[in-house]
All heavy atoms as TSV, in Angstrom:
chain	resi	resn	atom	element	x	y	z
A	1	MET	N	N	-12.861	4.011	14.590
A	1	MET	CA	C	-12.710	3.663	13.190
A	1	MET	C	C	-12.333	2.188	13.083
A	1	MET	O	O	-11.461	1.703	13.783
A	1	MET	CB	C	-11.629	4.527	12.559
A	1	MET	CG	C	-11.476	4.325	11.090
A	1	MET	SD	S	-10.373	5.569	10.414
A	1	MET	CE	C	-9.412	4.543	9.343
A	2	ALA	N	N	-12.989	1.476	12.208
A	2	ALA	CA	C	-12.749	0.046	12.034
A	2	ALA	C	C	-11.501	-0.182	11.190
A	2	ALA	O	O	-11.167	0.617	10.315
A	2	ALA	CB	C	-13.945	-0.601	11.376
A	3	LYS	N	N	-10.838	-1.291	11.454
A	3	LYS	CA	C	-9.690	-1.667	10.640
A	3	LYS	C	C	-10.169	-2.107	9.267
A	3	LYS	O	O	-11.211	-2.731	9.135
A	3	LYS	CB	C	-8.933	-2.819	11.288
A	3	LYS	CG	C	-8.221	-2.458	12.545
A	3	LYS	CD	C	-7.430	-3.658	13.026
A	3	LYS	CE	C	-6.641	-3.342	14.259
A	3	LYS	NZ	N	-5.857	-4.519	14.695
A	4	THR	N	N	-9.380	-1.795	8.265
A	4	THR	CA	C	-9.710	-2.212	6.909
A	4	THR	C	C	-8.475	-2.800	6.255
A	4	THR	O	O	-7.344	-2.536	6.664
A	4	THR	CB	C	-10.228	-1.044	6.049
A	4	THR	OG1	O	-9.211	-0.042	5.970
A	4	THR	CG2	C	-11.490	-0.449	6.623
A	5	ILE	N	N	-8.709	-3.597	5.216
A	5	ILE	CA	C	-7.620	-4.131	4.406
A	5	ILE	C	C	-7.945	-3.841	2.938
A	5	ILE	O	O	-9.104	-3.768	2.555
A	5	ILE	CB	C	-7.417	-5.644	4.617
A	5	ILE	CG1	C	-8.689	-6.433	4.331
A	5	ILE	CG2	C	-6.905	-5.934	5.995
A	5	ILE	CD1	C	-8.519	-7.935	4.383
A	6	VAL	N	N	-6.907	-3.646	2.157
A	6	VAL	CA	C	-7.065	-3.442	0.717
A	6	VAL	C	C	-6.637	-4.734	0.038
A	6	VAL	O	O	-5.502	-5.191	0.199
A	6	VAL	CB	C	-6.222	-2.247	0.219
A	6	VAL	CG1	C	-6.364	-2.095	-1.282
A	6	VAL	CG2	C	-6.634	-0.971	0.932
A	7	VAL	N	N	-7.565	-5.330	-0.700
A	7	VAL	CA	C	-7.339	-6.621	-1.345
A	7	VAL	C	C	-7.340	-6.416	-2.856
A	7	VAL	O	O	-8.188	-5.717	-3.393
A	7	VAL	CB	C	-8.454	-7.619	-0.945
A	7	VAL	CG1	C	-8.228	-8.959	-1.604
A	7	VAL	CG2	C	-8.518	-7.764	0.561
A	8	LYS	N	N	-6.377	-7.042	-3.534
A	8	LYS	CA	C	-6.273	-6.940	-4.992
A	8	LYS	C	C	-6.361	-8.334	-5.604
A	8	LYS	O	O	-5.729	-9.270	-5.109
A	8	LYS	CB	C	-4.944	-6.304	-5.382
A	8	LYS	CG	C	-4.750	-6.143	-6.872
A	8	LYS	CD	C	-3.439	-5.445	-7.177
A	8	LYS	CE	C	-3.273	-5.235	-8.664
A	8	LYS	NZ	N	-2.036	-4.533	-8.964
A	9	GLN	N	N	-7.119	-8.459	-6.674
A	9	GLN	CA	C	-7.218	-9.735	-7.382
A	9	GLN	C	C	-6.017	-9.866	-8.307
A	9	GLN	O	O	-5.763	-9.018	-9.141
A	9	GLN	CB	C	-8.501	-9.817	-8.190
A	9	GLN	CG	C	-8.658	-11.139	-8.901
A	9	GLN	CD	C	-9.959	-11.252	-9.653
A	9	GLN	OE1	O	-10.869	-10.477	-9.442
A	9	GLN	NE2	N	-10.024	-12.223	-10.536
A	10	ILE	N	N	-5.265	-10.959	-8.145
A	10	ILE	CA	C	-4.059	-11.169	-8.960
A	10	ILE	C	C	-4.170	-12.407	-9.845
A	10	ILE	O	O	-3.290	-12.649	-10.653
A	10	ILE	CB	C	-2.798	-11.279	-8.075
A	10	ILE	CG1	C	-2.940	-12.422	-7.092
A	10	ILE	CG2	C	-2.514	-9.970	-7.379
A	10	ILE	CD1	C	-1.661	-12.772	-6.361
A	11	GLY	N	N	-5.232	-13.197	-9.678
A	11	GLY	CA	C	-5.393	-14.409	-10.475
A	11	GLY	C	C	-6.748	-14.448	-11.139
A	11	GLY	O	O	-7.710	-13.843	-10.678
A	12	SER	N	N	-6.814	-15.204	-12.216
A	12	SER	CA	C	-8.055	-15.317	-12.970
A	12	SER	C	C	-8.916	-16.464	-12.441
A	12	SER	O	O	-8.397	-17.514	-12.075
A	12	SER	CB	C	-7.725	-15.579	-14.435
A	12	SER	OG	O	-8.891	-15.865	-15.166
A	13	PRO	N	N	-10.236	-16.272	-12.410
A	13	PRO	CA	C	-11.118	-17.352	-11.969
A	13	PRO	C	C	-11.404	-18.394	-13.060
A	13	PRO	O	O	-12.111	-19.363	-12.801
A	13	PRO	CB	C	-12.402	-16.613	-11.588
A	13	PRO	CG	C	-12.409	-15.413	-12.447
A	13	PRO	CD	C	-10.957	-15.018	-12.604
A	14	ILE	N	N	-10.839	-18.199	-14.242
A	14	ILE	CA	C	-11.052	-19.160	-15.322
A	14	ILE	C	C	-10.423	-20.496	-14.935
A	14	ILE	O	O	-9.304	-20.547	-14.419
A	14	ILE	CB	C	-10.446	-18.637	-16.643
A	14	ILE	CG1	C	-11.161	-17.372	-17.082
A	14	ILE	CG2	C	-10.507	-19.696	-17.735
A	14	ILE	CD1	C	-10.545	-16.684	-18.278
A	15	ARG	N	N	-11.170	-21.586	-15.152
A	15	ARG	CA	C	-10.750	-22.958	-14.836
A	15	ARG	C	C	-10.503	-23.165	-13.341
A	15	ARG	O	O	-9.661	-23.970	-12.953
A	15	ARG	CB	C	-9.512	-23.347	-15.640
A	15	ARG	CG	C	-9.789	-23.367	-17.145
A	15	ARG	CD	C	-8.606	-23.790	-17.941
A	15	ARG	NE	N	-8.185	-25.111	-17.501
A	15	ARG	CZ	C	-7.221	-25.812	-18.063
A	15	ARG	NH1	N	-6.581	-25.315	-19.100
A	15	ARG	NH2	N	-6.885	-26.992	-17.618
A	16	ARG	N	N	-11.216	-22.440	-12.512
A	16	ARG	CA	C	-11.165	-22.624	-11.059
A	16	ARG	C	C	-12.472	-23.245	-10.604
A	16	ARG	O	O	-13.511	-23.073	-11.261
A	16	ARG	CB	C	-10.973	-21.290	-10.339
A	16	ARG	CG	C	-9.729	-20.547	-10.722
A	16	ARG	CD	C	-8.500	-21.196	-10.152
A	16	ARG	NE	N	-7.318	-20.442	-10.555
A	16	ARG	CZ	C	-6.094	-20.854	-10.383
A	16	ARG	NH1	N	-5.854	-22.017	-9.828
A	16	ARG	NH2	N	-5.092	-20.105	-10.774
A	17	PRO	N	N	-12.465	-23.935	-9.460
A	17	PRO	CA	C	-13.718	-24.497	-8.941
A	17	PRO	C	C	-14.750	-23.411	-8.641
A	17	PRO	O	O	-14.401	-22.256	-8.357
A	17	PRO	CB	C	-13.287	-25.199	-7.650
A	17	PRO	CG	C	-11.834	-25.458	-7.819
A	17	PRO	CD	C	-11.313	-24.328	-8.674
A	18	GLU	N	N	-16.003	-23.781	-8.690
A	18	GLU	CA	C	-17.105	-22.830	-8.506
A	18	GLU	C	C	-17.045	-22.140	-7.146
A	18	GLU	O	O	-17.355	-20.958	-7.028
A	18	GLU	CB	C	-18.438	-23.552	-8.681
A	18	GLU	CG	C	-19.639	-22.639	-8.645
A	18	GLU	CD	C	-19.668	-21.609	-9.770
A	18	GLU	OE1	O	-19.096	-21.869	-10.845
A	18	GLU	OE2	O	-20.264	-20.538	-9.564
A	19	ASP	N	N	-16.630	-22.859	-6.085
A	19	ASP	CA	C	-16.588	-22.228	-4.764
A	19	ASP	C	C	-15.541	-21.124	-4.704
A	19	ASP	O	O	-15.729	-20.115	-4.022
A	19	ASP	CB	C	-16.365	-23.262	-3.661
A	19	ASP	CG	C	-15.041	-23.991	-3.786
A	19	ASP	OD1	O	-14.569	-24.179	-4.922
A	19	ASP	OD2	O	-14.480	-24.374	-2.737
A	20	GLN	N	N	-14.429	-21.266	-5.446
A	20	GLN	CA	C	-13.429	-20.201	-5.484
A	20	GLN	C	C	-13.947	-18.995	-6.258
A	20	GLN	O	O	-13.702	-17.849	-5.870
A	20	GLN	CB	C	-12.135	-20.715	-6.111
A	20	GLN	CG	C	-11.436	-21.738	-5.245
A	20	GLN	CD	C	-10.156	-22.246	-5.850
A	20	GLN	OE1	O	-9.704	-21.779	-6.899
A	20	GLN	NE2	N	-9.547	-23.220	-5.192
A	21	ARG	N	N	-14.694	-19.222	-7.325
A	21	ARG	CA	C	-15.302	-18.112	-8.074
A	21	ARG	C	C	-16.290	-17.359	-7.198
A	21	ARG	O	O	-16.332	-16.131	-7.192
A	21	ARG	CB	C	-16.030	-18.635	-9.298
A	21	ARG	CG	C	-15.145	-19.175	-10.367
A	21	ARG	CD	C	-15.968	-19.658	-11.519
A	21	ARG	NE	N	-15.137	-20.315	-12.502
A	21	ARG	CZ	C	-15.452	-20.432	-13.769
A	21	ARG	NH1	N	-16.593	-19.958	-14.205
A	21	ARG	NH2	N	-14.639	-21.043	-14.601
A	22	GLN	N	N	-17.111	-18.099	-6.446
A	22	GLN	CA	C	-18.102	-17.468	-5.581
A	22	GLN	C	C	-17.435	-16.692	-4.451
A	22	GLN	O	O	-17.947	-15.658	-4.020
A	22	GLN	CB	C	-19.068	-18.518	-5.027
A	22	GLN	CG	C	-19.949	-19.148	-6.086
A	22	GLN	CD	C	-20.814	-18.123	-6.797
A	22	GLN	OE1	O	-21.338	-17.197	-6.197
A	22	GLN	NE2	N	-20.949	-18.291	-8.109
A	23	THR	N	N	-16.292	-17.166	-3.974
A	23	THR	CA	C	-15.557	-16.442	-2.941
A	23	THR	C	C	-15.062	-15.100	-3.474
A	23	THR	O	O	-15.142	-14.085	-2.786
A	23	THR	CB	C	-14.383	-17.284	-2.425
A	23	THR	OG1	O	-14.885	-18.529	-1.934
A	23	THR	CG2	C	-13.659	-16.580	-1.294
A	24	LEU	N	N	-14.563	-15.092	-4.709
A	24	LEU	CA	C	-14.138	-13.822	-5.331
A	24	LEU	C	C	-15.310	-12.860	-5.445
A	24	LEU	O	O	-15.182	-11.666	-5.139
A	24	LEU	CB	C	-13.556	-14.075	-6.723
A	24	LEU	CG	C	-12.101	-14.486	-6.810
A	24	LEU	CD1	C	-11.735	-14.819	-8.249
A	24	LEU	CD2	C	-11.200	-13.408	-6.280
A	25	ILE	N	N	-16.456	-13.359	-5.880
A	25	ILE	CA	C	-17.636	-12.511	-6.014
A	25	ILE	C	C	-18.063	-11.990	-4.648
A	25	ILE	O	O	-18.453	-10.831	-4.500
A	25	ILE	CB	C	-18.776	-13.282	-6.710
A	25	ILE	CG1	C	-18.397	-13.546	-8.167
A	25	ILE	CG2	C	-20.090	-12.517	-6.631
A	25	ILE	CD1	C	-19.300	-14.515	-8.894
A	26	GLY	N	N	-17.971	-12.830	-3.625
A	26	GLY	CA	C	-18.313	-12.413	-2.268
A	26	GLY	C	C	-17.421	-11.303	-1.755
A	26	GLY	O	O	-17.848	-10.455	-0.965
A	27	LEU	N	N	-16.170	-11.297	-2.200
A	27	LEU	CA	C	-15.249	-10.225	-1.826
A	27	LEU	C	C	-15.441	-8.977	-2.681
A	27	LEU	O	O	-14.836	-7.944	-2.408
A	27	LEU	CB	C	-13.798	-10.704	-1.961
A	27	LEU	CG	C	-13.318	-11.715	-0.925
A	27	LEU	CD1	C	-11.960	-12.270	-1.325
A	27	LEU	CD2	C	-13.252	-11.090	0.449
A	28	GLY	N	N	-16.257	-9.084	-3.721
A	28	GLY	CA	C	-16.502	-7.945	-4.597
A	28	GLY	C	C	-15.478	-7.819	-5.701
A	28	GLY	O	O	-15.322	-6.758	-6.301
A	29	LEU	N	N	-14.777	-8.906	-5.975
A	29	LEU	CA	C	-13.761	-8.905	-7.029
A	29	LEU	C	C	-14.255	-9.775	-8.175
A	29	LEU	O	O	-14.732	-10.875	-7.959
A	29	LEU	CB	C	-12.445	-9.463	-6.491
A	29	LEU	CG	C	-11.851	-8.713	-5.306
A	29	LEU	CD1	C	-10.693	-9.500	-4.728
A	29	LEU	CD2	C	-11.410	-7.329	-5.707
A	30	ASN	N	N	-14.134	-9.268	-9.396
A	30	ASN	CA	C	-14.549	-10.071	-10.546
A	30	ASN	C	C	-13.708	-9.808	-11.789
A	30	ASN	O	O	-13.923	-10.427	-12.799
A	30	ASN	CB	C	-16.037	-9.835	-10.863
A	30	ASN	CG	C	-16.346	-8.390	-11.135
A	30	ASN	OD1	O	-15.464	-7.543	-11.041
A	30	ASN	ND2	N	-17.579	-8.091	-11.475
A	31	LYS	N	N	-12.757	-8.895	-11.710
A	31	LYS	CA	C	-11.896	-8.602	-12.847
A	31	LYS	C	C	-10.459	-8.515	-12.365
A	31	LYS	O	O	-10.193	-8.128	-11.228
A	31	LYS	CB	C	-12.302	-7.284	-13.511
A	31	LYS	CG	C	-13.672	-7.353	-14.138
A	31	LYS	CD	C	-14.015	-6.077	-14.845
A	31	LYS	CE	C	-15.409	-6.230	-15.444
A	31	LYS	NZ	N	-15.899	-5.007	-16.013
A	32	MET	N	N	-9.548	-8.871	-13.233
A	32	MET	CA	C	-8.132	-8.861	-12.889
A	32	MET	C	C	-7.671	-7.466	-12.460
A	32	MET	O	O	-8.096	-6.464	-13.033
A	32	MET	CB	C	-7.297	-9.313	-14.091
A	32	MET	CG	C	-7.475	-10.771	-14.422
A	32	MET	SD	S	-6.772	-11.847	-13.179
A	32	MET	CE	C	-5.052	-11.465	-13.352
A	33	HIS	N	N	-6.833	-7.421	-11.444
A	33	HIS	CA	C	-6.186	-6.215	-10.925
A	33	HIS	C	C	-7.156	-5.226	-10.285
A	33	HIS	O	O	-6.811	-4.071	-10.068
A	33	HIS	CB	C	-5.356	-5.525	-12.008
A	33	HIS	CG	C	-4.418	-6.459	-12.707
A	33	HIS	ND1	N	-3.343	-7.056	-12.076
A	33	HIS	CD2	C	-4.428	-6.952	-13.961
A	33	HIS	CE1	C	-2.726	-7.847	-12.925
A	33	HIS	NE2	N	-3.361	-7.808	-14.083
A	34	LYS	N	N	-8.373	-5.665	-9.975
A	34	LYS	CA	C	-9.326	-4.819	-9.286
A	34	LYS	C	C	-9.003	-4.837	-7.790
A	34	LYS	O	O	-8.597	-5.860	-7.249
A	34	LYS	CB	C	-10.747	-5.332	-9.524
A	34	LYS	CG	C	-11.823	-4.437	-8.975
A	34	LYS	CD	C	-13.197	-4.918	-9.385
A	34	LYS	CE	C	-14.250	-3.986	-8.810
A	34	LYS	NZ	N	-15.588	-4.411	-9.187
A	35	THR	N	N	-9.171	-3.699	-7.124
A	35	THR	CA	C	-8.912	-3.624	-5.692
A	35	THR	C	C	-10.188	-3.252	-4.962
A	35	THR	O	O	-11.060	-2.572	-5.514
A	35	THR	CB	C	-7.817	-2.586	-5.365
A	35	THR	OG1	O	-8.238	-1.313	-5.828
A	35	THR	CG2	C	-6.500	-2.956	-6.003
A	36	ARG	N	N	-10.280	-3.707	-3.719
A	36	ARG	CA	C	-11.410	-3.381	-2.852
A	36	ARG	C	C	-10.881	-3.112	-1.463
A	36	ARG	O	O	-9.969	-3.782	-0.988
A	36	ARG	CB	C	-12.375	-4.561	-2.759
A	36	ARG	CG	C	-13.252	-4.825	-3.934
A	36	ARG	CD	C	-14.354	-3.805	-4.135
A	36	ARG	NE	N	-15.132	-3.546	-2.941
A	36	ARG	CZ	C	-16.320	-4.067	-2.674
A	36	ARG	NH1	N	-16.886	-4.879	-3.522
A	36	ARG	NH2	N	-16.951	-3.755	-1.570
A	37	GLU	N	N	-11.474	-2.144	-0.798
A	37	GLU	CA	C	-11.165	-1.890	0.606
A	37	GLU	C	C	-12.283	-2.523	1.424
A	37	GLU	O	O	-13.446	-2.150	1.292
A	37	GLU	CB	C	-11.083	-0.388	0.883
A	37	GLU	CG	C	-10.665	-0.096	2.295
A	37	GLU	CD	C	-10.391	1.375	2.539
A	37	GLU	OE1	O	-10.326	2.148	1.559
A	37	GLU	OE2	O	-10.253	1.747	3.706
A	38	LEU	N	N	-11.931	-3.508	2.245
A	38	LEU	CA	C	-12.902	-4.278	2.999
A	38	LEU	C	C	-12.624	-4.170	4.490
A	38	LEU	O	O	-11.475	-3.972	4.905
A	38	LEU	CB	C	-12.843	-5.757	2.589
A	38	LEU	CG	C	-13.066	-6.039	1.109
A	38	LEU	CD1	C	-12.658	-7.466	0.785
A	38	LEU	CD2	C	-14.508	-5.794	0.744
A	39	GLU	N	N	-13.669	-4.310	5.287
A	39	GLU	CA	C	-13.524	-4.308	6.733
A	39	GLU	C	C	-12.753	-5.559	7.152
A	39	GLU	O	O	-12.980	-6.646	6.636
A	39	GLU	CB	C	-14.898	-4.294	7.392
A	39	GLU	CG	C	-14.854	-4.028	8.870
A	39	GLU	CD	C	-16.236	-3.852	9.460
A	39	GLU	OE1	O	-17.194	-3.711	8.693
A	39	GLU	OE2	O	-16.328	-3.858	10.682
A	40	ASP	N	N	-11.837	-5.396	8.089
A	40	ASP	CA	C	-10.989	-6.509	8.535
A	40	ASP	C	C	-11.728	-7.323	9.589
A	40	ASP	O	O	-11.614	-7.074	10.785
A	40	ASP	CB	C	-9.672	-5.965	9.078
A	40	ASP	CG	C	-8.650	-7.055	9.311
A	40	ASP	OD1	O	-8.912	-8.208	8.917
A	40	ASP	OD2	O	-7.590	-6.753	9.877
A	41	THR	N	N	-12.502	-8.298	9.132
A	41	THR	CA	C	-13.252	-9.181	10.025
A	41	THR	C	C	-12.765	-10.615	9.822
A	41	THR	O	O	-12.141	-10.929	8.809
A	41	THR	CB	C	-14.758	-9.115	9.719
A	41	THR	OG1	O	-14.973	-9.575	8.383
A	41	THR	CG2	C	-15.297	-7.701	9.868
A	42	PRO	N	N	-13.053	-11.492	10.776
A	42	PRO	CA	C	-12.649	-12.895	10.604
A	42	PRO	C	C	-13.240	-13.546	9.351
A	42	PRO	O	O	-12.582	-14.374	8.717
A	42	PRO	CB	C	-13.176	-13.573	11.871
A	42	PRO	CG	C	-13.245	-12.488	12.884
A	42	PRO	CD	C	-13.603	-11.247	12.107
A	43	SER	N	N	-14.457	-13.177	8.977
A	43	SER	CA	C	-15.062	-13.784	7.787
A	43	SER	C	C	-14.333	-13.342	6.517
A	43	SER	O	O	-14.103	-14.156	5.614
A	43	SER	CB	C	-16.546	-13.448	7.696
A	43	SER	OG	O	-16.728	-12.057	7.606
A	44	VAL	N	N	-13.953	-12.076	6.435
A	44	VAL	CA	C	-13.222	-11.588	5.260
A	44	VAL	C	C	-11.834	-12.224	5.218
A	44	VAL	O	O	-11.372	-12.661	4.161
A	44	VAL	CB	C	-13.128	-10.046	5.270
A	44	VAL	CG1	C	-12.170	-9.557	4.190
A	44	VAL	CG2	C	-14.500	-9.436	5.070
A	45	ARG	N	N	-11.177	-12.320	6.372
A	45	ARG	CA	C	-9.854	-12.955	6.418
A	45	ARG	C	C	-9.944	-14.416	5.989
A	45	ARG	O	O	-9.068	-14.923	5.292
A	45	ARG	CB	C	-9.270	-12.875	7.827
A	45	ARG	CG	C	-8.754	-11.519	8.205
A	45	ARG	CD	C	-7.461	-11.222	7.512
A	45	ARG	NE	N	-6.984	-9.911	7.914
A	45	ARG	CZ	C	-5.744	-9.507	7.764
A	45	ARG	NH1	N	-4.850	-10.312	7.221
A	45	ARG	NH2	N	-5.388	-8.304	8.128
A	46	GLY	N	N	-11.006	-15.104	6.399
A	46	GLY	CA	C	-11.193	-16.495	6.002
A	46	GLY	C	C	-11.376	-16.634	4.508
A	46	GLY	O	O	-10.853	-17.572	3.892
A	47	MET	N	N	-12.120	-15.705	3.917
A	47	MET	CA	C	-12.323	-15.740	2.467
A	47	MET	C	C	-11.004	-15.493	1.735
A	47	MET	O	O	-10.710	-16.146	0.732
A	47	MET	CB	C	-13.370	-14.707	2.062
A	47	MET	CG	C	-14.757	-15.047	2.547
A	47	MET	SD	S	-15.928	-13.706	2.342
A	47	MET	CE	C	-16.285	-13.821	0.614
A	48	VAL	N	N	-10.207	-14.558	2.231
A	48	VAL	CA	C	-8.914	-14.268	1.604
A	48	VAL	C	C	-7.980	-15.470	1.760
A	48	VAL	O	O	-7.271	-15.846	0.822
A	48	VAL	CB	C	-8.293	-12.994	2.217
A	48	VAL	CG1	C	-6.851	-12.825	1.772
A	48	VAL	CG2	C	-9.114	-11.772	1.831
A	49	ASN	N	N	-7.999	-16.106	2.923
A	49	ASN	CA	C	-7.138	-17.269	3.150
A	49	ASN	C	C	-7.563	-18.480	2.334
A	49	ASN	O	O	-6.758	-19.369	2.083
A	49	ASN	CB	C	-7.110	-17.634	4.634
A	49	ASN	CG	C	-6.363	-16.615	5.462
A	49	ASN	OD1	O	-5.516	-15.896	4.938
A	49	ASN	ND2	N	-6.669	-16.530	6.726
A	50	LYS	N	N	-8.821	-18.520	1.917
A	50	LYS	CA	C	-9.318	-19.634	1.108
A	50	LYS	C	C	-8.771	-19.576	-0.313
A	50	LYS	O	O	-8.606	-20.607	-0.960
A	50	LYS	CB	C	-10.844	-19.599	1.082
A	50	LYS	CG	C	-11.480	-20.753	0.363
A	50	LYS	CD	C	-12.978	-20.695	0.462
A	50	LYS	CE	C	-13.603	-21.851	-0.280
A	50	LYS	NZ	N	-15.064	-21.806	-0.211
A	51	ILE	N	N	-8.493	-18.371	-0.811
A	51	ILE	CA	C	-8.017	-18.216	-2.188
A	51	ILE	C	C	-6.746	-17.354	-2.246
A	51	ILE	O	O	-6.693	-16.349	-2.957
A	51	ILE	CB	C	-9.129	-17.608	-3.080
A	51	ILE	CG1	C	-9.698	-16.338	-2.468
A	51	ILE	CG2	C	-10.209	-18.615	-3.366
A	51	ILE	CD1	C	-10.618	-15.574	-3.381
A	52	PRO	N	N	-5.685	-17.746	-1.521
A	52	PRO	CA	C	-4.472	-16.900	-1.510
A	52	PRO	C	C	-3.772	-16.835	-2.861
A	52	PRO	O	O	-3.001	-15.903	-3.100
A	52	PRO	CB	C	-3.586	-17.584	-0.467
A	52	PRO	CG	C	-4.006	-19.004	-0.507
A	52	PRO	CD	C	-5.502	-18.960	-0.760
A	53	HIS	N	N	-4.044	-17.795	-3.747
A	53	HIS	CA	C	-3.431	-17.796	-5.073
A	53	HIS	C	C	-4.145	-16.855	-6.037
A	53	HIS	O	O	-3.631	-16.586	-7.124
A	53	HIS	CB	C	-3.424	-19.221	-5.638
A	53	HIS	CG	C	-4.770	-19.858	-5.645
A	53	HIS	ND1	N	-5.397	-20.271	-4.484
A	53	HIS	CD2	C	-5.611	-20.145	-6.651
A	53	HIS	CE1	C	-6.582	-20.799	-4.801
A	53	HIS	NE2	N	-6.732	-20.729	-6.107
A	54	LEU	N	N	-5.295	-16.323	-5.647
A	54	LEU	CA	C	-6.055	-15.424	-6.514
A	54	LEU	C	C	-6.071	-13.985	-6.020
A	54	LEU	O	O	-6.373	-13.076	-6.799
A	54	LEU	CB	C	-7.509	-15.915	-6.648
A	54	LEU	CG	C	-7.719	-17.283	-7.289
A	54	LEU	CD1	C	-9.192	-17.636	-7.297
A	54	LEU	CD2	C	-7.151	-17.318	-8.685
A	55	VAL	N	N	-5.808	-13.762	-4.738
A	55	VAL	CA	C	-5.858	-12.407	-4.175
A	55	VAL	C	C	-4.596	-12.114	-3.372
A	55	VAL	O	O	-3.866	-13.014	-2.962
A	55	VAL	CB	C	-7.099	-12.190	-3.283
A	55	VAL	CG1	C	-8.367	-12.335	-4.065
A	55	VAL	CG2	C	-7.077	-13.122	-2.096
A	56	LYS	N	N	-4.370	-10.822	-3.150
A	56	LYS	CA	C	-3.212	-10.370	-2.383
A	56	LYS	C	C	-3.640	-9.202	-1.505
A	56	LYS	O	O	-4.364	-8.312	-1.974
A	56	LYS	CB	C	-2.139	-9.921	-3.370
A	56	LYS	CG	C	-0.880	-9.395	-2.759
A	56	LYS	CD	C	0.081	-9.031	-3.871
A	56	LYS	CE	C	1.322	-8.383	-3.343
A	56	LYS	NZ	N	2.212	-7.969	-4.426
A	57	ILE	N	N	-3.241	-9.228	-0.243
A	57	ILE	CA	C	-3.517	-8.098	0.650
A	57	ILE	C	C	-2.434	-7.067	0.394
A	57	ILE	O	O	-1.247	-7.321	0.606
A	57	ILE	CB	C	-3.535	-8.538	2.108
A	57	ILE	CG1	C	-4.679	-9.507	2.362
A	57	ILE	CG2	C	-3.661	-7.313	3.025
A	57	ILE	CD1	C	-4.766	-10.035	3.763
A	58	ILE	N	N	-2.860	-5.894	-0.049
A	58	ILE	CA	C	-1.913	-4.840	-0.407
A	58	ILE	C	C	-1.579	-3.970	0.795
A	58	ILE	O	O	-0.436	-3.611	1.004
A	58	ILE	CB	C	-2.498	-3.963	-1.543
A	58	ILE	CG1	C	-2.671	-4.809	-2.769
A	58	ILE	CG2	C	-1.632	-2.760	-1.792
A	58	ILE	CD1	C	-2.878	-4.093	-4.026
A	59	GLU	N	N	-2.602	-3.646	1.593
A	59	GLU	CA	C	-2.397	-2.686	2.673
A	59	GLU	C	C	-3.388	-2.983	3.793
A	59	GLU	O	O	-4.509	-3.408	3.555
A	59	GLU	CB	C	-2.646	-1.281	2.120
A	59	GLU	CG	C	-2.409	-0.169	3.085
A	59	GLU	CD	C	-2.641	1.197	2.444
A	59	GLU	OE1	O	-2.854	1.284	1.230
A	59	GLU	OE2	O	-2.632	2.163	3.211
A	60	GLU	N	N	-2.921	-2.759	5.015
A	60	GLU	CA	C	-3.795	-2.857	6.185
A	60	GLU	C	C	-3.857	-1.473	6.807
A	60	GLU	O	O	-2.855	-0.856	7.068
A	60	GLU	CB	C	-3.224	-3.870	7.183
A	60	GLU	CG	C	-3.164	-5.272	6.619
A	60	GLU	CD	C	-2.667	-6.285	7.644
A	60	GLU	OE1	O	-2.723	-6.003	8.848
A	60	GLU	OE2	O	-2.222	-7.347	7.208
A	61	ARG	N	N	-5.068	-1.000	7.011
A	61	ARG	CA	C	-5.274	0.347	7.564
A	61	ARG	C	C	-5.989	0.265	8.901
A	61	ARG	O	O	-6.788	-0.617	9.140
A	61	ARG	CB	C	-6.132	1.187	6.611
A	61	ARG	CG	C	-5.503	1.397	5.269
A	61	ARG	CD	C	-6.380	2.234	4.396
A	61	ARG	NE	N	-5.800	2.355	3.056
A	61	ARG	CZ	C	-6.431	2.782	2.007
A	61	ARG	NH1	N	-7.690	3.133	2.098
A	61	ARG	NH2	N	-5.816	2.873	0.845
A	62	GLY	N	N	-5.720	1.255	9.737
A	62	GLY	CA	C	-6.431	1.329	10.999
A	62	GLY	C	C	-5.645	0.727	12.054
A	62	GLY	O	O	-5.382	0.705	13.077
């Protein structure tokens, strides 16, 4: 079983640079307080680390 992380969007993409908006869309987040369970890979971790002010890791599974 692969490791997963649960990511929650805590910030709004309004008045943010386009690359930060695209990173949120890449993670599958587009509305406030939405959560996604994603596979824990280096690319996903990099995306989360790029926008720590907009997302929060709620839980790590596996």
